[in-house]
C-alpha positions as CSV (number, residue, x, y, z in Angstrom):
1,X,-127.3,-128.8,-120.4
2,X,-124.0,-128.2,-122.1
3,X,-125.2,-124.7,-123.3
4,X,-126.3,-123.9,-119.5
5,X,-122.8,-125.2,-118.5
6,X,-121.1,-122.8,-120.9
7,X,-123.1,-119.8,-119.7
8,X,-122.0,-120.6,-116.3
9,X,-118.5,-120.8,-117.0
10,X,-118.5,-117.3,-118.8
11,X,-120.6,-116.0,-115.9
12,X,-118.0,-116.8,-113.4
13,X,-115.4,-115.5,-116.1
14,X,-117.4,-112.3,-115.9
15,X,-117.5,-111.5,-112.3
16,X,-113.7,-112.8,-112.3
17,X,-112.7,-110.2,-114.8
18,X,-115.0,-107.6,-112.6
19,X,-112.7,-108.4,-109.4
20,X,-109.8,-108.3,-111.5
21,X,-110.5,-104.5,-112.0
22,X,-111.7,-104.2,-108.1
23,X,-108.2,-105.5,-106.9
24,X,-106.0,-102.9,-109.0
25,X,-105.2,-99.7,-107.3
26,X,-108.2,-97.6,-108.3
27,X,-107.9,-94.0,-109.5
28,X,-109.4,-91.1,-107.5
29,X,-113.3,-90.6,-107.5
30,X,-114.7,-87.3,-107.0
31,X,-118.4,-86.9,-106.4
32,X,-119.4,-83.0,-107.1
33,X,-122.1,-80.9,-106.0
34,X,-123.8,-84.2,-104.0
35,X,-125.8,-84.3,-101.0
36,X,-124.4,-86.3,-98.3
37,X,-126.4,-88.5,-95.9
38,X,-123.6,-89.1,-93.2
39,X,-125.6,-91.1,-90.7
40,X,-123.8,-89.6,-87.8
41,X,-127.1,-88.1,-86.9
42,X,-130.5,-87.3,-89.0
43,X,-129.1,-84.8,-91.6
44,X,-128.0,-84.1,-94.9
45,X,-125.1,-82.0,-96.0
46,X,-125.9,-80.4,-99.3
47,X,-123.7,-79.1,-102.3
48,X,-120.5,-81.1,-100.9
49,X,-117.5,-82.8,-103.3
50,X,-116.4,-86.0,-101.7
51,X,-113.0,-87.1,-103.0
52,X,-112.4,-90.8,-102.7
53,X,-108.8,-92.1,-102.6
54,X,-107.1,-95.4,-102.3
55,X,-110.6,-97.0,-101.4
56,X,-111.1,-94.4,-98.3
57,X,-113.0,-91.2,-98.2
58,X,-110.0,-88.7,-98.4
59,X,-111.9,-85.3,-98.1
60,X,-115.6,-84.0,-98.0
61,X,-116.6,-80.0,-98.2
62,X,-118.3,-77.9,-100.1
63,X,-118.0,-77.9,-103.8
64,X,-117.0,-74.3,-103.8
65,X,-113.8,-75.2,-101.9
66,X,-112.9,-78.8,-102.4
67,X,-110.0,-78.8,-104.9
68,X,-110.5,-81.8,-107.4
69,X,-107.5,-83.8,-108.6
70,X,-106.5,-83.7,-112.2
71,X,-106.6,-87.3,-112.3
72,X,-109.9,-88.2,-111.0
73,X,-112.8,-89.7,-112.2
74,X,-115.7,-87.1,-111.9
75,X,-119.0,-88.2,-110.9
76,X,-121.6,-85.2,-111.4
77,X,-124.0,-85.7,-108.7
78,X,-126.1,-82.5,-108.4
79,X,-129.6,-83.3,-106.8
80,X,-128.5,-87.1,-105.9
81,X,-127.5,-88.3,-102.4
82,X,-124.7,-90.2,-101.4
83,X,-125.1,-92.6,-98.3
84,X,-123.4,-95.3,-96.6
85,X,-123.5,-98.7,-98.5
86,X,-126.3,-101.0,-96.7
87,X,-125.1,-104.2,-94.1
88,X,-127.1,-107.3,-94.9
89,X,-127.0,-108.6,-91.4
90,X,-129.0,-112.0,-92.0
91,X,-127.7,-113.2,-94.9
92,X,-126.9,-116.6,-96.8
93,X,-124.4,-117.8,-99.4
94,X,-125.5,-120.9,-101.5
95,X,-124.6,-124.3,-100.4
96,X,-121.3,-125.3,-101.9
97,X,-122.6,-128.0,-104.0
98,X,-124.3,-125.4,-106.0
99,X,-121.5,-124.2,-107.5
100,X,-118.9,-121.2,-107.9
101,X,-121.4,-119.4,-110.5
102,X,-124.2,-119.3,-108.5
103,X,-122.4,-118.0,-105.3
104,X,-120.7,-115.5,-107.7
105,X,-123.9,-114.2,-108.8
106,X,-125.6,-114.1,-105.2
107,X,-122.4,-111.9,-104.3
108,X,-122.9,-109.4,-107.3
109,X,-126.8,-109.4,-106.4
110,X,-125.8,-108.1,-103.4
111,X,-123.5,-105.4,-104.4
112,X,-125.8,-104.4,-107.3
113,X,-128.5,-103.5,-104.6
114,X,-125.9,-101.7,-102.6
115,X,-125.3,-103.8,-100.2
116,X,-121.8,-103.7,-99.4
117,X,-121.7,-105.7,-96.1
118,X,-123.0,-109.1,-95.3
119,X,-123.1,-111.2,-92.0
120,X,-123.4,-114.9,-93.7
121,X,-125.8,-116.4,-90.8
122,X,-125.1,-120.3,-92.0
123,X,-121.7,-121.0,-92.5
124,X,-120.0,-123.8,-94.6
125,X,-116.0,-124.7,-94.5
126,X,-115.5,-122.5,-97.4
127,X,-116.9,-119.5,-96.0
128,X,-113.9,-118.2,-94.3
129,X,-111.4,-118.5,-97.2
130,X,-114.4,-116.7,-99.6
131,X,-114.4,-113.8,-97.0
132,X,-110.5,-113.6,-97.5
133,X,-110.8,-113.9,-101.4
134,X,-113.4,-111.3,-101.5
135,X,-111.4,-109.0,-99.0
136,X,-108.1,-109.1,-101.4
137,X,-110.3,-108.4,-104.4
138,X,-110.1,-111.8,-106.0
139,X,-113.9,-111.8,-106.0
140,X,-116.2,-109.3,-106.5
141,X,-118.5,-109.2,-103.6
142,X,-119.6,-107.7,-100.1
143,X,-117.5,-107.9,-97.4
144,X,-118.4,-111.0,-95.4
145,X,-118.8,-112.1,-91.8
146,X,-118.9,-115.6,-91.7
147,X,-120.9,-117.5,-89.6
148,X,-120.0,-121.4,-88.3
149,X,-122.0,-124.4,-89.5
150,X,-125.5,-124.5,-87.4
151,X,-124.7,-125.3,-83.8
152,X,-128.0,-127.3,-83.4
153,X,-129.5,-130.3,-81.4
154,X,-128.5,-132.6,-84.4
155,X,-124.9,-131.2,-84.5
156,X,-124.4,-130.9,-81.0
157,X,-125.5,-133.8,-78.7
158,X,-124.2,-132.7,-75.7
159,X,-122.5,-130.3,-73.5
160,X,-119.0,-131.6,-74.5
161,X,-119.5,-131.7,-78.2
162,X,-120.7,-128.1,-78.3
163,X,-117.4,-126.9,-76.5
164,X,-115.3,-129.1,-78.9
165,X,-117.3,-127.4,-81.7
166,X,-117.2,-123.9,-80.6
167,X,-113.3,-124.4,-80.0
168,X,-113.1,-125.9,-83.7
169,X,-114.7,-123.0,-85.3
170,X,-112.8,-120.4,-83.5
171,X,-109.9,-122.4,-85.0
172,X,-111.4,-122.3,-88.1
173,X,-111.8,-118.7,-88.6
174,X,-115.2,-118.1,-88.3
175,X,-116.1,-114.5,-87.3
176,X,-119.5,-115.8,-85.0
177,X,-121.2,-118.7,-83.9
178,X,-124.6,-119.6,-85.4
179,X,-127.3,-121.1,-82.6
180,X,-130.2,-123.1,-84.4
181,X,-132.9,-125.2,-83.1
182,X,-133.0,-128.4,-80.8
183,X,-130.0,-127.1,-78.2
184,X,-130.3,-128.2,-74.9
185,X,-130.0,-126.0,-71.9
186,X,-126.6,-127.7,-71.0
187,X,-125.3,-127.7,-74.4
188,X,-126.5,-124.0,-75.1
189,X,-124.9,-122.9,-71.5
190,X,-121.6,-124.3,-72.7
191,X,-121.4,-122.3,-76.0
192,X,-122.3,-119.5,-74.3
193,X,-119.6,-120.1,-71.7
194,X,-116.6,-121.0,-74.0
195,X,-117.8,-118.4,-76.7
196,X,-117.1,-115.7,-73.9
197,X,-114.0,-117.4,-73.0
198,X,-112.6,-117.3,-76.7
199,X,-114.0,-114.1,-77.5
200,X,-116.5,-114.9,-80.5
201,X,-120.0,-113.8,-80.8
202,X,-122.9,-116.2,-80.8
203,X,-126.1,-115.1,-82.6
204,X,-129.2,-117.0,-84.3
205,X,-132.4,-118.6,-82.8
206,X,-133.8,-119.3,-79.4
207,X,-133.8,-123.3,-78.7
208,X,-137.2,-123.9,-77.6
209,X,-135.9,-125.8,-74.4
210,X,-133.8,-122.6,-73.7
211,X,-136.2,-119.8,-74.4
212,X,-135.6,-116.2,-74.7
213,X,-135.0,-115.2,-70.7
214,X,-132.1,-117.8,-70.8
215,X,-130.6,-116.5,-73.8
216,X,-131.1,-112.8,-72.8
217,X,-128.7,-113.9,-69.5
218,X,-126.2,-115.6,-71.3
219,X,-126.3,-112.2,-73.9
220,X,-126.6,-113.9,-76.8
221,X,-125.2,-111.1,-78.9
222,X,-128.2,-111.1,-81.5
223,X,-131.5,-112.7,-82.0
224,X,-132.6,-113.6,-85.6
225,X,-136.3,-113.2,-86.6
226,X,-137.5,-112.0,-83.2
227,X,-137.3,-116.0,-82.4
228,X,-138.4,-116.5,-78.8
229,X,-140.4,-113.3,-78.1
230,X,-143.8,-115.2,-79.4
231,X,-143.2,-118.2,-77.3
232,X,-142.7,-115.8,-74.1
233,X,-146.4,-114.5,-74.1
234,X,-149.8,-115.5,-74.9
235,X,-150.9,-114.2,-78.1
236,X,-154.4,-113.9,-77.4
237,X,-153.9,-111.6,-74.3
238,X,-150.4,-109.7,-74.8
239,X,-150.7,-106.2,-74.4
240,X,-148.9,-103.4,-74.7
241,X,-147.3,-103.2,-71.1
242,X,-146.0,-106.8,-71.7
243,X,-144.4,-106.1,-74.8
244,X,-142.6,-103.1,-73.3
245,X,-141.6,-105.4,-70.7
246,X,-139.9,-107.5,-73.2
247,X,-138.3,-104.8,-74.9
248,X,-136.7,-103.5,-71.9
249,X,-135.4,-106.6,-70.7
250,X,-133.6,-106.9,-74.6
251,X,-132.0,-103.8,-73.9
252,X,-130.9,-104.2,-70.4
253,X,-129.1,-107.3,-71.7
254,X,-127.5,-105.6,-74.2
255,X,-128.7,-108.0,-76.9
256,X,-129.4,-106.9,-80.6
257,X,-132.2,-108.2,-83.0
258,X,-132.2,-108.6,-86.6
259,X,-136.0,-109.1,-87.0
260,X,-136.5,-110.3,-91.0
261,X,-140.0,-109.0,-91.0
262,X,-140.9,-108.9,-94.6
263,X,-139.8,-112.9,-94.6
264,X,-142.2,-113.4,-91.7
265,X,-144.7,-111.3,-93.7
266,X,-144.3,-114.0,-96.5
267,X,-144.8,-117.1,-94.0
268,X,-147.5,-115.6,-92.1
269,X,-149.5,-113.5,-94.7
270,X,-151.7,-114.1,-97.2
271,X,-149.6,-113.8,-100.5
272,X,-150.6,-116.3,-102.9
273,X,-148.1,-118.5,-104.9
274,X,-148.9,-116.8,-108.0
275,X,-148.2,-113.3,-106.5
276,X,-145.0,-114.2,-105.3
277,X,-143.8,-115.6,-108.6
278,X,-144.8,-112.2,-110.4
279,X,-141.6,-110.4,-108.5
280,X,-139.7,-109.1,-111.1
281,X,-136.2,-109.8,-109.4
282,X,-137.0,-113.4,-109.9
283,X,-135.1,-113.7,-113.0
284,X,-131.7,-113.4,-111.3
285,X,-132.2,-116.7,-109.7
286,X,-131.9,-120.0,-110.5
287,X,-135.2,-122.0,-111.5
288,X,-134.6,-124.8,-109.3
289,X,-134.8,-122.6,-106.4
290,X,-137.9,-120.5,-107.8
291,X,-139.5,-124.1,-107.8
292,X,-138.4,-125.1,-104.3
293,X,-139.9,-121.8,-103.1
294,X,-143.3,-122.4,-105.0
295,X,-143.5,-126.2,-103.4
296,X,-142.9,-124.7,-99.9
297,X,-145.2,-121.6,-100.4
298,X,-147.6,-124.3,-101.6
299,X,-147.4,-126.4,-98.7
300,X,-147.5,-123.7,-96.5
301,X,-150.8,-122.6,-97.6
302,X,-152.2,-125.8,-97.4
303,X,-151.2,-126.7,-94.0
304,X,-152.2,-123.2,-92.7
305,X,-155.6,-124.3,-91.2
306,X,-156.2,-120.8,-89.7
307,X,-154.9,-117.6,-91.3
308,X,-156.0,-115.2,-88.9
309,X,-153.7,-116.4,-86.6
310,X,-150.9,-115.8,-89.1
311,X,-151.9,-112.1,-89.5
312,X,-152.3,-112.0,-85.7
313,X,-148.7,-113.1,-85.6
314,X,-147.6,-110.1,-88.1
315,X,-149.1,-107.8,-86.3
316,X,-147.6,-108.9,-82.7
317,X,-144.2,-108.6,-84.3
318,X,-145.0,-104.9,-85.7
319,X,-145.5,-104.0,-81.9
320,X,-142.8,-105.7,-80.8
321,X,-140.4,-104.5,-83.4
322,X,-141.8,-100.5,-82.4
323,X,-141.4,-101.5,-78.7
324,X,-137.5,-102.6,-79.1
325,X,-136.6,-100.0,-81.7
326,X,-138.3,-96.9,-79.0
327,X,-136.5,-98.7,-75.9
328,X,-133.1,-98.4,-77.5
329,X,-132.5,-102.0,-78.4
330,X,-130.2,-102.3,-81.2
331,X,-131.8,-103.5,-84.4
332,X,-129.8,-104.5,-87.3
333,X,-131.2,-104.7,-91.2
334,X,-131.5,-108.2,-92.6
335,X,-133.9,-110.3,-95.0
336,X,-132.6,-113.8,-94.6
337,X,-132.2,-114.0,-98.5
338,X,-132.1,-116.1,-100.3
339,X,-135.0,-117.6,-98.8
340,X,-139.0,-118.1,-100.0
341,X,-138.6,-115.7,-102.8
342,X,-136.3,-113.5,-101.1
343,X,-133.8,-112.4,-103.8
344,X,-130.3,-111.3,-102.3
345,X,-129.8,-107.6,-102.3
346,X,-133.6,-106.9,-103.5
347,X,-135.0,-108.4,-100.5
348,X,-133.2,-105.8,-98.3
349,X,-135.3,-103.2,-99.9
350,X,-138.4,-104.8,-98.9
351,X,-137.4,-105.4,-95.7
352,X,-137.0,-101.7,-95.2
353,X,-140.7,-101.1,-96.2
354,X,-141.7,-103.8,-93.6
355,X,-139.8,-101.9,-90.9
356,X,-141.6,-98.9,-91.7
357,X,-144.7,-100.5,-91.6
358,X,-143.8,-101.4,-88.1
359,X,-143.5,-97.7,-87.1
360,X,-139.9,-97.2,-87.4
361,X,-138.8,-94.0,-89.0
362,X,-136.6,-93.8,-92.3
363,X,-133.7,-93.2,-90.6
364,X,-134.0,-95.7,-87.7
365,X,-134.6,-98.2,-91.0
366,X,-131.6,-96.9,-92.8
367,X,-129.7,-96.4,-89.4
368,X,-130.4,-100.4,-88.8
369,X,-128.4,-101.0,-92.3
370,X,-125.6,-98.7,-92.1
371,X,-124.2,-97.3,-88.7
372,X,-125.7,-99.8,-86.4
373,X,-124.1,-102.9,-88.1
374,X,-120.7,-101.0,-87.9
375,X,-121.2,-100.5,-84.1
376,X,-122.3,-104.1,-83.7
377,X,-119.5,-105.7,-85.4
378,X,-117.0,-103.0,-83.9
379,X,-116.0,-101.9,-87.1
380,X,-117.4,-98.1,-86.4
381,X,-113.8,-96.8,-87.8
382,X,-114.2,-98.6,-90.9
383,X,-117.7,-98.1,-92.2
384,X,-121.4,-97.3,-91.4
385,X,-121.4,-93.4,-91.8
386,X,-119.7,-90.9,-94.6
387,X,-116.8,-89.8,-92.8
388,X,-113.2,-88.9,-93.8
389,X,-111.2,-92.0,-93.4
390,X,-114.0,-94.3,-93.7
391,X,-113.9,-97.3,-96.3
392,X,-115.4,-96.0,-99.7
393,X,-118.2,-98.3,-99.4
394,X,-121.2,-95.9,-100.7
395,X,-124.4,-95.7,-102.6
396,X,-125.1,-92.7,-104.8
397,X,-129.4,-92.7,-105.1
398,X,-131.6,-90.0,-106.6
399,X,-133.8,-89.2,-103.9
400,X,-133.4,-88.1,-100.2
401,X,-133.5,-91.7,-98.4
402,X,-134.1,-90.0,-95.1
403,X,-137.9,-88.5,-96.7
404,X,-138.8,-92.3,-98.6
405,X,-136.4,-95.4,-97.9
406,X,-137.9,-96.1,-101.6
407,X,-135.2,-93.7,-102.6
408,X,-132.4,-96.2,-101.6
409,X,-133.5,-98.4,-104.6
410,X,-133.2,-95.2,-107.1
411,X,-129.8,-95.9,-107.7
412,X,-127.4,-94.3,-109.7
413,X,-124.2,-96.3,-108.5
414,X,-122.7,-98.2,-106.0
415,X,-119.0,-97.9,-104.8
416,X,-117.4,-101.0,-103.1
417,X,-113.9,-100.1,-101.5
418,X,-113.3,-97.3,-103.6
419,X,-114.3,-99.0,-107.1
420,X,-116.9,-96.8,-108.7
421,X,-119.8,-99.0,-110.6
422,X,-122.3,-96.7,-112.6
423,X,-126.0,-97.8,-112.9
424,X,-125.2,-98.7,-116.6
425,X,-122.2,-101.1,-115.0
426,X,-124.3,-102.6,-112.7
427,X,-127.4,-103.2,-115.2
428,X,-124.8,-105.2,-117.6
429,X,-123.8,-107.3,-114.7
430,X,-127.6,-107.9,-114.0
431,X,-128.4,-108.7,-117.3
432,X,-125.7,-111.4,-117.7
433,X,-127.3,-113.0,-114.7
434,X,-130.4,-113.0,-116.0
435,X,-129.6,-114.2,-119.3
436,X,-128.0,-116.9,-117.7
437,X,-131.1,-118.2,-115.8
438,X,-133.5,-117.7,-118.8
439,X,-131.6,-120.5,-120.8
């Protein structure tokens, strides 16, 4: 135990040193002869030089014309692709009682996988302060948007308490409200009313008593996990026309969705515990958490009396996501990590493949994790595309991501707020995490 504590202390120190370097004014960086994936529309701009200065994209132009600053760090990027950093729009941070080292390791896992923005979707009181520390460069991590503690049937017994909590969470500095199961119609309606008055978003689940239609009418800003849609249909008889109608209702309401497809494939699919435990990214997670996931999945399999129903649900969700995307509904990339063998950062790459399986194109999938999150968060001037003036949150990859989303994981390096982290540096951070949890 003493050895483990010492290793965790070293882990905190290592990440603090990384954050300290981040907080210093970075030197200019030049990506030379790179193919730019701007994500303003479906295109590649070849053989460009991109200059980063003071944490922002300062210049983009043909490599034959752009003058490289003498003091710039030169990143030779011939044949590589520069794209916006990813946004994890349904992520979680660990409970505060798991300690600072575990929380910091999760943040590093996000960044190492090119995730430069996270919308945390289950809040604790310390999260606004953590968000602010990250923004100041005191902690190495993605830009954080912090959801409130869950507004559920347990925490909200009536409409009066609902209003009190909404006002409290707004005052406490949370960026959005998390709606969870068990809310009454009256409590939900009061939450939506007061949230609208105060100008704070609400997103999350669809409580059973509320239902999909009521949530859409309330213009809940985002629906997570495609919650409420299955309950709105008869799984045995639902057809494409009914699915299209649900998609159009969502579009007309202006509500966004974060589908978390890969996680539901794990919940409802046929993966065994043994196959899930073989995922290579599990070496970056605490053993206690892996054991909890193992027991959870074991119980799911034991209680699943009809595996075919699970596969039918997966099929319905695939058809629904395709219909939502085709209807122009705002789709957001999110994986619900860390949750049931979903490791922060790594799980977002699995999610992209699940969305491709549902019928979305590579451009649509990448857009759901770059430009569209910026639109949803009213931060289009800050991030989401590779354009002059935008925050320098970028990923350099070895293949064209618009041809194959697998190329997003072929990482040559990540830039966070103008700080360049080459693949060798990222690998050293990952190795430290793996070594800690191997003890």
